[in-house]
C-alpha positions, 0 to 999 in steps of 0.5 A: 119618377114619372113614367111617359105614355108612348103615344103610338100605344094610346092611339092603338088602344083607342083604334082597338076600342072602336072596333066592332066587338068580333073583330076585336075577339081576333081570328075567326075559330076554324070550327065556325067557318063552314058554319051552315047558313040560315037556309041550310036544310034541317034533318029529318029528325027535326022534322014532324012526320006529317010536315016531312011527307007533306013536303016530300008530296009537294016536291014530287008533284012540283017536279012531275016525277010521277009523269016520268015514272019515278016510284014515289017511295024511291024519291021519298027515301032518297029525299030523305037520305039528301038531308041527313047527308046535307045536315051532316056536311057530307056534300060538296054539292046540293044542287043535284040528287041522283036516283037509280030506281031499281024496281023498275025494268031495265027497259024503263028510264030509271036513272033521274037526276034532279036539280034540287034548287030549280026543282026539275028534272035535269036528265032521265036516262037507262041505267044498268045493274049487276049480271047477278042481280037479276035479268030484266029486273033487280032483285038481289044485291050485295056488297061483296067483291066479285059477286057481280051485283048492285050495291043499295044505298046512298053514295056521294060522287067522286072524281073523273078519270079515263078508263076502259070505258072512257070518262068514269065516275068514281063513287063511294058508298057510305052505308056500312055493310050495304056498299062500303066496298064500292070502291074496292070493288071498283064500283064506278059510273060509266058508259056501255055499249049494252045500254040504251035504246039501240041495244034494246031494238035488239035485245028483251031488256038492257045488259048487265054490268058487274056491278056499276050503274053503267049508262049509255055510251052516248049519254054518259058523259053527260050524266058524269059531267052533271053529277061529279064532285061530291053530290048525292047518288041513291040507288033504290030497291024495295028490299025489307033488310035495306029499308029497315036496317040502313042507318041514314034511313032509319037515323 
């Protein structure tokens, strides 16, 4: 007895044979959905040391960071960590890199918010360090709760909320032993009246926080809105323990 083939089945086979191989293979696996594009930044480990130095130097000069006071070494470490976070897909936003340069006096505008796509400075303002980290200069750092000290290293910005200081921004410390207790310590970006040019008119240096990178109240909302939701924040100081032990800087 001869079996008759269903015409609809033959039509389906013909249509399938005409499809591109990628579509014939079925749905794209979830693991490939966020595969980095061709323009994704490579890790520092994949760059020769001299090429990385050249890239850092070129960016530092292009953005005119020397003219506004950002320490070259602070930028080099910040950029190195930024590339690490991009390479490991830890950032929701690659467009912004923020650097607190705590090697500087608190009288200086030592917070720098950089546009990494347009290669320019978006914002430059004052930022406080923890009250037990030092006076005019920050010299001591801690990850311990109730230390009232700043914590060094790389953070990823989170969501905003309204608290005692108005609009505030949660930040997650991602370096174990250095800043990974930031959420438990309630270390956030917020505005304050004890930071800024008005405060400096009557004081020798800016006020200090319980460890939060507090900003001038009148500028805090703009900064928070610019860096929120998954960008990189780096708090720098040339403390040997951090520079030599950071897994991000030495990974």
